[in-house]
N, C-alpha and C positions, 0 to 999 in steps of 0.2 A: 564464608568470604567467597570463595570459588562459586559457591552454588547462587549467591546473590548475584554475581557477576553475568553468570551464565542467564540467570533469569531477565537481567538489565537488557543483555543483547538480544534475547528471544522477542522480548517485549517491542524491543526497538526496530527489530527486523520485521516485526508482525505490523505494527504501524506505518512502517515503511513500505509493505507490500500492500497494504490496504489504501494507502494514498496513492499507490502505483494504479491499484484497480479504479480507484476514482478518477484519477486522471485519464485511464483507458475509457471508463463508461462515458465522460465529456466529450471524449474524442469520437467515438462510436456515434453519440447523440448528434454532435455535431456533422459528421459525414451523413447521417439519415437526413437530416434537415437539408443539408445540400442537395441530396438526391430528391 
């Protein structure tokens, strides 16, 4: 039970960080287009 919980937290944090990376990439792209 504990292992499953930690695995779920890990995958959730990984998806959250990847989503943040996508947002950052789109922001950088917008800045480059503006420049």
